[in-house]
mmCIF file of the N, C-alpha and C atoms, coordinates in Angstrom:
data_MODEL
# 
_entry.id   MODEL 
# 
loop_
_atom_site.group_PDB 
_atom_site.id 
_atom_site.type_symbol 
_atom_site.label_atom_id 
_atom_site.label_alt_id 
_atom_site.label_comp_id 
_atom_site.label_asym_id 
_atom_site.label_entity_id 
_atom_site.label_seq_id 
_atom_site.pdbx_PDB_ins_code 
_atom_site.Cartn_x 
_atom_site.Cartn_y 
_atom_site.Cartn_z 
_atom_site.occupancy 
_atom_site.B_iso_or_equiv 
_atom_site.pdbx_formal_charge 
_atom_site.auth_seq_id 
_atom_site.auth_comp_id 
_atom_site.auth_asym_id 
_atom_site.auth_atom_id 
_atom_site.pdbx_PDB_model_num 
ATOM 1   N N  . MET A 1 1  ? 12.740 59.289 25.803  1.00 0.00 ? 1  MET A N  1 
ATOM 2   C CA . MET A 1 1  ? 12.499 59.673 24.428  1.00 0.00 ? 1  MET A CA 1 
ATOM 3   C C  . MET A 1 1  ? 12.957 61.100 24.226  1.00 0.00 ? 1  MET A C  1 
ATOM 4   N N  . ASN A 1 2  ? 13.655 61.354 23.175  1.00 0.00 ? 2  ASN A N  1 
ATOM 5   C CA . ASN A 1 2  ? 14.068 62.743 22.811  1.00 0.00 ? 2  ASN A CA 1 
ATOM 6   C C  . ASN A 1 2  ? 12.956 63.370 21.980  1.00 0.00 ? 2  ASN A C  1 
ATOM 7   N N  . ASN A 1 3  ? 12.216 64.283 22.501  1.00 0.00 ? 3  ASN A N  1 
ATOM 8   C CA . ASN A 1 3  ? 11.133 64.946 21.774  1.00 0.00 ? 3  ASN A CA 1 
ATOM 9   C C  . ASN A 1 3  ? 11.726 66.148 21.003  1.00 0.00 ? 3  ASN A C  1 
ATOM 10  N N  . ASN A 1 4  ? 11.896 65.971 19.704  1.00 0.00 ? 4  ASN A N  1 
ATOM 11  C CA . ASN A 1 4  ? 12.437 67.084 18.940  1.00 0.00 ? 4  ASN A CA 1 
ATOM 12  C C  . ASN A 1 4  ? 11.371 67.876 18.240  1.00 0.00 ? 4  ASN A C  1 
ATOM 13  N N  . ASN A 1 5  ? 10.101 67.644 18.621  1.00 0.00 ? 5  ASN A N  1 
ATOM 14  C CA . ASN A 1 5  ? 9.027  68.445 18.074  1.00 0.00 ? 5  ASN A CA 1 
ATOM 15  C C  . ASN A 1 5  ? 8.145  68.913 19.204  1.00 0.00 ? 5  ASN A C  1 
ATOM 16  N N  . SER A 1 6  ? 8.683  69.725 20.080  1.00 0.00 ? 6  SER A N  1 
ATOM 17  C CA . SER A 1 6  ? 7.958  70.137 21.310  1.00 0.00 ? 6  SER A CA 1 
ATOM 18  C C  . SER A 1 6  ? 6.846  71.166 20.996  1.00 0.00 ? 6  SER A C  1 
ATOM 19  N N  . LEU A 1 7  ? 6.802  71.786 19.829  1.00 0.00 ? 7  LEU A N  1 
ATOM 20  C CA . LEU A 1 7  ? 5.882  72.757 19.589  1.00 0.00 ? 7  LEU A CA 1 
ATOM 21  C C  . LEU A 1 7  ? 4.528  72.303 19.038  1.00 0.00 ? 7  LEU A C  1 
ATOM 22  N N  . CYS A 1 8  ? 4.570  71.221 18.211  1.00 0.00 ? 8  CYS A N  1 
ATOM 23  C CA . CYS A 1 8  ? 3.364  70.854 17.455  1.00 0.00 ? 8  CYS A CA 1 
ATOM 24  C C  . CYS A 1 8  ? 2.800  69.433 17.882  1.00 0.00 ? 8  CYS A C  1 
ATOM 25  N N  . SER A 1 9  ? 3.646  68.557 18.319  1.00 0.00 ? 9  SER A N  1 
ATOM 26  C CA . SER A 1 9  ? 3.143  67.200 18.662  1.00 0.00 ? 9  SER A CA 1 
ATOM 27  C C  . SER A 1 9  ? 2.467  66.424 17.509  1.00 0.00 ? 9  SER A C  1 
ATOM 28  N N  . TYR A 1 10 ? 3.024  66.642 16.288  1.00 0.00 ? 10 TYR A N  1 
ATOM 29  C CA . TYR A 1 10 ? 2.418  65.902 15.144  1.00 0.00 ? 10 TYR A CA 1 
ATOM 30  C C  . TYR A 1 10 ? 2.740  64.441 15.173  1.00 0.00 ? 10 TYR A C  1 
ATOM 31  N N  . ASP A 1 11 ? 3.911  64.096 15.635  1.00 0.00 ? 11 ASP A N  1 
ATOM 32  C CA . ASP A 1 11 ? 4.292  62.695 15.604  1.00 0.00 ? 11 ASP A CA 1 
ATOM 33  C C  . ASP A 1 11 ? 4.691  62.220 17.005  1.00 0.00 ? 11 ASP A C  1 
ATOM 34  N N  . SER A 1 12 ? 3.939  61.334 17.574  1.00 0.00 ? 12 SER A N  1 
ATOM 35  C CA . SER A 1 12 ? 4.181  60.858 18.935  1.00 0.00 ? 12 SER A CA 1 
ATOM 36  C C  . SER A 1 12 ? 4.841  59.480 18.909  1.00 0.00 ? 12 SER A C  1 
ATOM 37  N N  . THR A 1 13 ? 5.303  59.000 17.750  1.00 0.00 ? 13 THR A N  1 
ATOM 38  C CA . THR A 1 13 ? 5.909  57.711 17.634  1.00 0.00 ? 13 THR A CA 1 
ATOM 39  C C  . THR A 1 13 ? 7.176  57.665 18.463  1.00 0.00 ? 13 THR A C  1 
ATOM 40  N N  . SER A 1 14 ? 7.374  56.584 19.213  1.00 0.00 ? 14 SER A N  1 
ATOM 41  C CA . SER A 1 14 ? 8.556  56.400 19.986  1.00 0.00 ? 14 SER A CA 1 
ATOM 42  C C  . SER A 1 14 ? 9.310  55.213 19.375  1.00 0.00 ? 14 SER A C  1 
ATOM 43  N N  . TYR A 1 15 ? 10.568 55.475 19.045  1.00 0.00 ? 15 TYR A N  1 
ATOM 44  C CA . TYR A 1 15 ? 11.405 54.435 18.402  1.00 0.00 ? 15 TYR A CA 1 
ATOM 45  C C  . TYR A 1 15 ? 12.461 53.933 19.382  1.00 0.00 ? 15 TYR A C  1 
ATOM 46  N N  . GLY A 1 16 ? 12.708 52.646 19.252  1.00 0.00 ? 16 GLY A N  1 
ATOM 47  C CA . GLY A 1 16 ? 13.772 51.990 20.116  1.00 0.00 ? 16 GLY A CA 1 
ATOM 48  C C  . GLY A 1 16 ? 15.131 52.314 19.546  1.00 0.00 ? 16 GLY A C  1 
ATOM 49  N N  . ASP A 1 17 ? 16.160 51.863 20.214  1.00 0.00 ? 17 ASP A N  1 
ATOM 50  C CA . ASP A 1 17 ? 17.504 52.102 19.787  1.00 0.00 ? 17 ASP A CA 1 
ATOM 51  C C  . ASP A 1 17 ? 17.710 51.442 18.443  1.00 0.00 ? 17 ASP A C  1 
ATOM 52  N N  . PHE A 1 18 ? 18.426 52.153 17.570  1.00 0.00 ? 18 PHE A N  1 
ATOM 53  C CA . PHE A 1 18 ? 18.709 51.685 16.178  1.00 0.00 ? 18 PHE A CA 1 
ATOM 54  C C  . PHE A 1 18 ? 19.877 50.708 16.241  1.00 0.00 ? 18 PHE A C  1 
ATOM 55  N N  . ASN A 1 19 ? 19.798 49.625 15.590  1.00 0.00 ? 19 ASN A N  1 
ATOM 56  C CA . ASN A 1 19 ? 20.849 48.592 15.494  1.00 0.00 ? 19 ASN A CA 1 
ATOM 57  C C  . ASN A 1 19 ? 20.949 48.280 14.004  1.00 0.00 ? 19 ASN A C  1 
ATOM 58  N N  . PRO A 1 20 ? 21.967 48.760 13.268  1.00 0.00 ? 20 PRO A N  1 
ATOM 59  C CA . PRO A 1 20 ? 22.080 48.503 11.872  1.00 0.00 ? 20 PRO A CA 1 
ATOM 60  C C  . PRO A 1 20 ? 22.315 47.021 11.536  1.00 0.00 ? 20 PRO A C  1 
ATOM 61  N N  . GLN A 1 21 ? 22.654 46.212 12.513  1.00 0.00 ? 21 GLN A N  1 
ATOM 62  C CA . GLN A 1 21 ? 22.934 44.839 12.286  1.00 0.00 ? 21 GLN A CA 1 
ATOM 63  C C  . GLN A 1 21 ? 21.684 43.948 12.608  1.00 0.00 ? 21 GLN A C  1 
ATOM 64  N N  . GLN A 1 22 ? 20.599 44.534 12.893  1.00 0.00 ? 22 GLN A N  1 
ATOM 65  C CA . GLN A 1 22 ? 19.409 43.736 13.344  1.00 0.00 ? 22 GLN A CA 1 
ATOM 66  C C  . GLN A 1 22 ? 18.758 42.988 12.211  1.00 0.00 ? 22 GLN A C  1 
ATOM 67  N N  . GLU A 1 23 ? 18.862 43.487 10.969  1.00 0.00 ? 23 GLU A N  1 
ATOM 68  C CA . GLU A 1 23 ? 18.296 42.699 9.871   1.00 0.00 ? 23 GLU A CA 1 
ATOM 69  C C  . GLU A 1 23 ? 18.847 43.287 8.576   1.00 0.00 ? 23 GLU A C  1 
ATOM 70  N N  . SER A 1 24 ? 18.643 42.603 7.467   1.00 0.00 ? 24 SER A N  1 
ATOM 71  C CA . SER A 1 24 ? 19.157 43.094 6.155   1.00 0.00 ? 24 SER A CA 1 
ATOM 72  C C  . SER A 1 24 ? 18.347 44.386 5.839   1.00 0.00 ? 24 SER A C  1 
ATOM 73  N N  . TRP A 1 25 ? 19.052 45.343 5.157   1.00 0.00 ? 25 TRP A N  1 
ATOM 74  C CA . TRP A 1 25 ? 18.443 46.571 4.781   1.00 0.00 ? 25 TRP A CA 1 
ATOM 75  C C  . TRP A 1 25 ? 17.702 46.289 3.442   1.00 0.00 ? 25 TRP A C  1 
ATOM 76  N N  . PRO A 1 26 ? 16.460 46.770 3.336   1.00 0.00 ? 26 PRO A N  1 
ATOM 77  C CA . PRO A 1 26 ? 15.693 46.500 2.129   1.00 0.00 ? 26 PRO A CA 1 
ATOM 78  C C  . PRO A 1 26 ? 16.199 47.386 0.971   1.00 0.00 ? 26 PRO A C  1 
ATOM 79  N N  . ALA A 1 27 ? 16.010 46.902 -0.196  1.00 0.00 ? 27 ALA A N  1 
ATOM 80  C CA . ALA A 1 27 ? 16.301 47.691 -1.435  1.00 0.00 ? 27 ALA A CA 1 
ATOM 81  C C  . ALA A 1 27 ? 15.113 48.655 -1.637  1.00 0.00 ? 27 ALA A C  1 
ATOM 82  N N  . ILE A 1 28 ? 15.444 49.894 -1.861  1.00 0.00 ? 28 ILE A N  1 
ATOM 83  C CA . ILE A 1 28 ? 14.399 50.914 -2.056  1.00 0.00 ? 28 ILE A CA 1 
ATOM 84  C C  . ILE A 1 28 ? 14.524 51.367 -3.486  1.00 0.00 ? 28 ILE A C  1 
ATOM 85  N N  . SER A 1 29 ? 13.368 51.441 -4.226  1.00 0.00 ? 29 SER A N  1 
ATOM 86  C CA . SER A 1 29 ? 13.398 51.838 -5.587  1.00 0.00 ? 29 SER A CA 1 
ATOM 87  C C  . SER A 1 29 ? 13.628 53.332 -5.631  1.00 0.00 ? 29 SER A C  1 
ATOM 88  N N  . ASN A 1 30 ? 14.081 53.822 -6.821  1.00 0.00 ? 30 ASN A N  1 
ATOM 89  C CA . ASN A 1 30 ? 14.310 55.220 -6.981  1.00 0.00 ? 30 ASN A CA 1 
ATOM 90  C C  . ASN A 1 30 ? 13.011 56.031 -6.844  1.00 0.00 ? 30 ASN A C  1 
ATOM 91  N N  . ILE A 1 31 ? 13.143 57.181 -6.218  1.00 0.00 ? 31 ILE A N  1 
ATOM 92  C CA . ILE A 1 31 ? 11.981 58.055 -6.038  1.00 0.00 ? 31 ILE A CA 1 
ATOM 93  C C  . ILE A 1 31 ? 11.819 58.866 -7.306  1.00 0.00 ? 31 ILE A C  1 
ATOM 94  N N  . ILE A 1 32 ? 12.925 59.298 -7.908  1.00 0.00 ? 32 ILE A N  1 
ATOM 95  C CA . ILE A 1 32 ? 12.946 60.009 -9.182  1.00 0.00 ? 32 ILE A CA 1 
ATOM 96  C C  . ILE A 1 32 ? 13.838 59.233 -10.170 1.00 0.00 ? 32 ILE A C  1 
ATOM 97  N N  . ALA A 1 33 ? 13.533 59.494 -11.457 1.00 0.00 ? 33 ALA A N  1 
ATOM 98  C CA . ALA A 1 33 ? 14.385 58.787 -12.490 1.00 0.00 ? 33 ALA A CA 1 
ATOM 99  C C  . ALA A 1 33 ? 15.729 59.434 -12.455 1.00 0.00 ? 33 ALA A C  1 
ATOM 100 N N  . VAL A 1 34 ? 16.731 58.677 -12.771 1.00 0.00 ? 34 VAL A N  1 
ATOM 101 C CA . VAL A 1 34 ? 18.131 59.145 -12.788 1.00 0.00 ? 34 VAL A CA 1 
ATOM 102 C C  . VAL A 1 34 ? 18.203 60.334 -13.752 1.00 0.00 ? 34 VAL A C  1 
ATOM 103 N N  . SER A 1 35 ? 17.461 60.314 -14.836 1.00 0.00 ? 35 SER A N  1 
ATOM 104 C CA . SER A 1 35 ? 17.502 61.405 -15.854 1.00 0.00 ? 35 SER A CA 1 
ATOM 105 C C  . SER A 1 35 ? 16.864 62.698 -15.256 1.00 0.00 ? 35 SER A C  1 
ATOM 106 N N  . ASP A 1 36 ? 16.057 62.579 -14.220 1.00 0.00 ? 36 ASP A N  1 
ATOM 107 C CA . ASP A 1 36 ? 15.505 63.783 -13.622 1.00 0.00 ? 36 ASP A CA 1 
ATOM 108 C C  . ASP A 1 36 ? 16.260 64.335 -12.452 1.00 0.00 ? 36 ASP A C  1 
ATOM 109 N N  . PHE A 1 37 ? 17.388 63.690 -12.098 1.00 0.00 ? 37 PHE A N  1 
ATOM 110 C CA . PHE A 1 37 ? 18.144 64.164 -10.961 1.00 0.00 ? 37 PHE A CA 1 
ATOM 111 C C  . PHE A 1 37 ? 18.845 65.433 -11.200 1.00 0.00 ? 37 PHE A C  1 
ATOM 112 N N  . ILE A 1 38 ? 18.665 66.400 -10.291 1.00 0.00 ? 38 ILE A N  1 
ATOM 113 C CA . ILE A 1 38 ? 19.377 67.700 -10.320 1.00 0.00 ? 38 ILE A CA 1 
ATOM 114 C C  . ILE A 1 38 ? 20.587 67.599 -9.367  1.00 0.00 ? 38 ILE A C  1 
ATOM 115 N N  . GLY A 1 39 ? 21.740 67.501 -9.891  1.00 0.00 ? 39 GLY A N  1 
ATOM 116 C CA . GLY A 1 39 ? 22.926 67.360 -9.028  1.00 0.00 ? 39 GLY A CA 1 
ATOM 117 C C  . GLY A 1 39 ? 23.736 68.612 -9.034  1.00 0.00 ? 39 GLY A C  1 
ATOM 118 N N  . PHE A 1 40 ? 24.803 68.684 -8.222  1.00 0.00 ? 40 PHE A N  1 
ATOM 119 C CA . PHE A 1 40 ? 25.657 69.784 -8.076  1.00 0.00 ? 40 PHE A CA 1 
ATOM 120 C C  . PHE A 1 40 ? 26.284 70.103 -9.392  1.00 0.00 ? 40 PHE A C  1 
ATOM 121 N N  . GLY A 1 41 ? 26.299 71.367 -9.831  1.00 0.00 ? 41 GLY A N  1 
ATOM 122 C CA . GLY A 1 41 ? 26.832 71.771 -11.083 1.00 0.00 ? 41 GLY A CA 1 
ATOM 123 C C  . GLY A 1 41 ? 25.886 71.633 -12.238 1.00 0.00 ? 41 GLY A C  1 
ATOM 124 N N  . PHE A 1 42 ? 24.565 71.329 -11.972 1.00 0.00 ? 42 PHE A N  1 
ATOM 125 C CA . PHE A 1 42 ? 23.605 71.214 -13.057 1.00 0.00 ? 42 PHE A CA 1 
ATOM 126 C C  . PHE A 1 42 ? 23.533 72.504 -13.847 1.00 0.00 ? 42 PHE A C  1 
ATOM 127 N N  . SER A 1 43 ? 23.568 72.414 -15.133 1.00 0.00 ? 43 SER A N  1 
ATOM 128 C CA . SER A 1 43 ? 23.574 73.619 -15.948 1.00 0.00 ? 43 SER A CA 1 
ATOM 129 C C  . SER A 1 43 ? 22.380 74.536 -15.761 1.00 0.00 ? 43 SER A C  1 
ATOM 130 N N  . GLY A 1 44 ? 22.622 75.822 -15.666 1.00 0.00 ? 44 GLY A N  1 
ATOM 131 C CA . GLY A 1 44 ? 21.636 76.833 -15.555 1.00 0.00 ? 44 GLY A CA 1 
ATOM 132 C C  . GLY A 1 44 ? 21.019 77.115 -14.201 1.00 0.00 ? 44 GLY A C  1 
ATOM 133 N N  . ILE A 1 45 ? 21.593 76.497 -13.131 1.00 0.00 ? 45 ILE A N  1 
ATOM 134 C CA . ILE A 1 45 ? 21.133 76.693 -11.774 1.00 0.00 ? 45 ILE A CA 1 
ATOM 135 C C  . ILE A 1 45 ? 22.272 77.269 -10.956 1.00 0.00 ? 45 ILE A C  1 
ATOM 136 N N  . PRO A 1 46 ? 22.047 78.362 -10.217 1.00 0.00 ? 46 PRO A N  1 
ATOM 137 C CA . PRO A 1 46 ? 23.057 78.874 -9.343  1.00 0.00 ? 46 PRO A CA 1 
ATOM 138 C C  . PRO A 1 46 ? 23.508 77.799 -8.334  1.00 0.00 ? 46 PRO A C  1 
ATOM 139 N N  . ARG A 1 47 ? 24.807 77.832 -7.988  1.00 0.00 ? 47 ARG A N  1 
ATOM 140 C CA . ARG A 1 47 ? 25.294 76.777 -7.124  1.00 0.00 ? 47 ARG A CA 1 
ATOM 141 C C  . ARG A 1 47 ? 25.005 77.047 -5.591  1.00 0.00 ? 47 ARG A C  1 
ATOM 142 N N  . ASN A 1 48 ? 23.801 76.831 -5.263  1.00 0.00 ? 48 ASN A N  1 
ATOM 143 C CA . ASN A 1 48 ? 23.450 76.871 -3.813  1.00 0.00 ? 48 ASN A CA 1 
ATOM 144 C C  . ASN A 1 48 ? 22.250 75.859 -3.613  1.00 0.00 ? 48 ASN A C  1 
ATOM 145 N N  . CYS A 1 49 ? 22.180 75.367 -2.436  1.00 0.00 ? 49 CYS A N  1 
ATOM 146 C CA . CYS A 1 49 ? 21.240 74.311 -2.068  1.00 0.00 ? 49 CYS A CA 1 
ATOM 147 C C  . CYS A 1 49 ? 19.793 74.606 -2.341  1.00 0.00 ? 49 CYS A C  1 
ATOM 148 N N  . MET A 1 50 ? 19.373 75.838 -2.017  1.00 0.00 ? 50 MET A N  1 
ATOM 149 C CA . MET A 1 50 ? 17.954 76.126 -2.169  1.00 0.00 ? 50 MET A CA 1 
ATOM 150 C C  . MET A 1 50 ? 17.536 76.114 -3.665  1.00 0.00 ? 50 MET A C  1 
ATOM 151 N N  . ASP A 1 51 ? 18.355 76.657 -4.541  1.00 0.00 ? 51 ASP A N  1 
ATOM 152 C CA . ASP A 1 51 ? 18.026 76.615 -5.954  1.00 0.00 ? 51 ASP A CA 1 
ATOM 153 C C  . ASP A 1 51 ? 18.021 75.237 -6.483  1.00 0.00 ? 51 ASP A C  1 
ATOM 154 N N  . TYR A 1 52 ? 18.961 74.378 -6.047  1.00 0.00 ? 52 TYR A N  1 
ATOM 155 C CA . TYR A 1 52 ? 18.958 72.999 -6.477  1.00 0.00 ? 52 TYR A CA 1 
ATOM 156 C C  . TYR A 1 52 ? 17.663 72.298 -5.959  1.00 0.00 ? 52 TYR A C  1 
ATOM 157 N N  . ALA A 1 53 ? 17.307 72.533 -4.715  1.00 0.00 ? 53 ALA A N  1 
ATOM 158 C CA . ALA A 1 53 ? 16.089 71.971 -4.172  1.00 0.00 ? 53 ALA A CA 1 
ATOM 159 C C  . ALA A 1 53 ? 14.833 72.385 -4.954  1.00 0.00 ? 53 ALA A C  1 
ATOM 160 N N  . LYS A 1 54 ? 14.754 73.640 -5.261  1.00 0.00 ? 54 LYS A N  1 
ATOM 161 C CA . LYS A 1 54 ? 13.589 74.140 -6.003  1.00 0.00 ? 54 LYS A CA 1 
ATOM 162 C C  . LYS A 1 54 ? 13.534 73.549 -7.402  1.00 0.00 ? 54 LYS A C  1 
ATOM 163 N N  . ALA A 1 55 ? 14.683 73.388 -8.048  1.00 0.00 ? 55 ALA A N  1 
ATOM 164 C CA . ALA A 1 55 ? 14.768 72.789 -9.370  1.00 0.00 ? 55 ALA A CA 1 
ATOM 165 C C  . ALA A 1 55 ? 14.367 71.341 -9.284  1.00 0.00 ? 55 ALA A C  1 
ATOM 166 N N  . GLN A 1 56 ? 14.724 70.663 -8.225  1.00 0.00 ? 56 GLN A N  1 
ATOM 167 C CA . GLN A 1 56 ? 14.481 69.205 -8.096  1.00 0.00 ? 56 GLN A CA 1 
ATOM 168 C C  . GLN A 1 56 ? 12.997 68.958 -7.850  1.00 0.00 ? 56 GLN A C  1 
ATOM 169 N N  . ILE A 1 57 ? 12.367 69.756 -6.999  1.00 0.00 ? 57 ILE A N  1 
ATOM 170 C CA . ILE A 1 57 ? 10.923 69.551 -6.757  1.00 0.00 ? 57 ILE A CA 1 
ATOM 171 C C  . ILE A 1 57 ? 10.094 69.985 -7.983  1.00 0.00 ? 57 ILE A C  1 
ATOM 172 N N  . ALA A 1 58 ? 10.603 70.917 -8.767  1.00 0.00 ? 58 ALA A N  1 
ATOM 173 C CA . ALA A 1 58 ? 9.927  71.310 -9.989  1.00 0.00 ? 58 ALA A CA 1 
ATOM 174 C C  . ALA A 1 58 ? 9.880  70.173 -10.996 1.00 0.00 ? 58 ALA A C  1 
ATOM 175 N N  . LYS A 1 59 ? 10.813 69.270 -11.012 1.00 0.00 ? 59 LYS A N  1 
ATOM 176 C CA . LYS A 1 59 ? 10.796 68.084 -11.884 1.00 0.00 ? 59 LYS A CA 1 
ATOM 177 C C  . LYS A 1 59 ? 9.607  67.194 -11.529 1.00 0.00 ? 59 LYS A C  1 
ATOM 178 N N  . LYS A 1 60 ? 9.057  67.251 -10.372 1.00 0.00 ? 60 LYS A N  1 
ATOM 179 C CA . LYS A 1 60 ? 7.865  66.534 -10.006 1.00 0.00 ? 60 LYS A CA 1 
ATOM 180 C C  . LYS A 1 60 ? 6.566  67.375 -9.977  1.00 0.00 ? 60 LYS A C  1 
ATOM 181 N N  . GLY A 1 61 ? 6.725  68.622 -10.504 1.00 0.00 ? 61 GLY A N  1 
ATOM 182 C CA . GLY A 1 61 ? 5.589  69.479 -10.674 1.00 0.00 ? 61 GLY A CA 1 
ATOM 183 C C  . GLY A 1 61 ? 5.202  70.257 -9.420  1.00 0.00 ? 61 GLY A C  1 
ATOM 184 N N  . TYR A 1 62 ? 6.110  70.376 -8.438  1.00 0.00 ? 62 TYR A N  1 
ATOM 185 C CA . TYR A 1 62 ? 5.845  71.187 -7.252  1.00 0.00 ? 62 TYR A CA 1 
ATOM 186 C C  . TYR A 1 62 ? 6.682  72.469 -7.286  1.00 0.00 ? 62 TYR A C  1 
ATOM 187 N N  . GLN A 1 63 ? 6.296  73.456 -6.433  1.00 0.00 ? 63 GLN A N  1 
ATOM 188 C CA . GLN A 1 63 ? 7.045  74.658 -6.287  1.00 0.00 ? 63 GLN A CA 1 
ATOM 189 C C  . GLN A 1 63 ? 6.912  75.173 -4.835  1.00 0.00 ? 63 GLN A C  1 
ATOM 190 N N  . ILE A 1 64 ? 7.831  76.028 -4.473  1.00 0.00 ? 64 ILE A N  1 
ATOM 191 C CA . ILE A 1 64 ? 7.740  76.685 -3.164  1.00 0.00 ? 64 ILE A CA 1 
ATOM 192 C C  . ILE A 1 64 ? 6.925  77.948 -3.402  1.00 0.00 ? 64 ILE A C  1 
ATOM 193 N N  . SER A 1 65 ? 5.773  78.015 -2.769  1.00 0.00 ? 65 SER A N  1 
ATOM 194 C CA . SER A 1 65 ? 4.857  79.158 -3.043  1.00 0.00 ? 65 SER A CA 1 
ATOM 195 C C  . SER A 1 65 ? 5.250  80.418 -2.229  1.00 0.00 ? 65 SER A C  1 
ATOM 196 N N  . ASN A 1 66 ? 5.820  80.234 -1.057  1.00 0.00 ? 66 ASN A N  1 
ATOM 197 C CA . ASN A 1 66 ? 6.147  81.423 -0.245  1.00 0.00 ? 66 ASN A CA 1 
ATOM 198 C C  . ASN A 1 66 ? 7.218  80.952 0.814   1.00 0.00 ? 66 ASN A C  1 
ATOM 199 N N  . TYR A 1 67 ? 8.470  81.274 0.497   1.00 0.00 ? 67 TYR A N  1 
ATOM 200 C CA . TYR A 1 67 ? 9.531  80.765 1.353   1.00 0.00 ? 67 TYR A CA 1 
ATOM 201 C C  . TYR A 1 67 ? 9.405  81.111 2.794   1.00 0.00 ? 67 TYR A C  1 
ATOM 202 N N  . PHE A 1 68 ? 8.921  82.297 3.167   1.00 0.00 ? 68 PHE A N  1 
ATOM 203 C CA . PHE A 1 68 ? 8.880  82.696 4.549   1.00 0.00 ? 68 PHE A CA 1 
ATOM 204 C C  . PHE A 1 68 ? 7.564  82.382 5.252   1.00 0.00 ? 68 PHE A C  1 
ATOM 205 N N  . ASP A 1 69 ? 6.538  81.846 4.544   1.00 0.00 ? 69 ASP A N  1 
ATOM 206 C CA . ASP A 1 69 ? 5.280  81.543 5.140   1.00 0.00 ? 69 ASP A CA 1 
ATOM 207 C C  . ASP A 1 69 ? 5.342  80.231 5.895   1.00 0.00 ? 69 ASP A C  1 
ATOM 208 N N  . VAL A 1 70 ? 4.888  80.193 7.148   1.00 0.00 ? 70 VAL A N  1 
ATOM 209 C CA . VAL A 1 70 ? 4.957  79.030 7.978   1.00 0.00 ? 70 VAL A CA 1 
ATOM 210 C C  . VAL A 1 70 ? 4.218  77.878 7.278   1.00 0.00 ? 70 VAL A C  1 
ATOM 211 N N  . GLY A 1 71 ? 4.796  76.734 7.299   1.00 0.00 ? 71 GLY A N  1 
ATOM 212 C CA . GLY A 1 71 ? 4.196  75.508 6.663   1.00 0.00 ? 71 GLY A CA 1 
ATOM 213 C C  . GLY A 1 71 ? 4.425  75.398 5.209   1.00 0.00 ? 71 GLY A C  1 
ATOM 214 N N  . GLN A 1 72 ? 4.971  76.379 4.562   1.00 0.00 ? 72 GLN A N  1 
ATOM 215 C CA . GLN A 1 72 ? 5.197  76.256 3.092   1.00 0.00 ? 72 GLN A CA 1 
ATOM 216 C C  . GLN A 1 72 ? 6.494  75.638 2.736   1.00 0.00 ? 72 GLN A C  1 
ATOM 217 N N  . THR A 1 73 ? 7.540  75.922 3.524   1.00 0.00 ? 73 THR A N  1 
ATOM 218 C CA . THR A 1 73 ? 8.898  75.467 3.205   1.00 0.00 ? 73 THR A CA 1 
ATOM 219 C C  . THR A 1 73 ? 9.527  74.883 4.532   1.00 0.00 ? 73 THR A C  1 
ATOM 220 N N  . PHE A 1 74 ? 10.141 73.754 4.395   1.00 0.00 ? 74 PHE A N  1 
ATOM 221 C CA . PHE A 1 74 ? 10.859 73.184 5.526   1.00 0.00 ? 74 PHE A CA 1 
ATOM 222 C C  . PHE A 1 74 ? 12.324 73.205 5.197   1.00 0.00 ? 74 PHE A C  1 
ATOM 223 N N  . ASN A 1 75 ? 13.129 73.788 6.048   1.00 0.00 ? 75 ASN A N  1 
ATOM 224 C CA . ASN A 1 75 ? 14.585 73.756 5.919   1.00 0.00 ? 75 ASN A CA 1 
ATOM 225 C C  . ASN A 1 75 ? 15.101 72.526 6.618   1.00 0.00 ? 75 ASN A C  1 
ATOM 226 N N  . LEU A 1 76 ? 15.779 71.704 5.946   1.00 0.00 ? 76 LEU A N  1 
ATOM 227 C CA . LEU A 1 76 ? 16.370 70.511 6.508   1.00 0.00 ? 76 LEU A CA 1 
ATOM 228 C C  . LEU A 1 76 ? 17.918 70.601 6.474   1.00 0.00 ? 76 LEU A C  1 
# 
């Protein structure tokens, strides 16, 4: 198992090898409405990923409270 979380041990789930042909992929409903989607070039937002992400989570009523505080923001 490749442990990519060696510091905190939050998730100890072990997954088998992924096989995309093993079964049909389920349909997943939208998390946000299409009308609430903040895409590249959205008016009034600087063209960088962090500003787009902040604008997108704001549509659901969330905000980043402190970018550099541990546990507040996750960079993916």
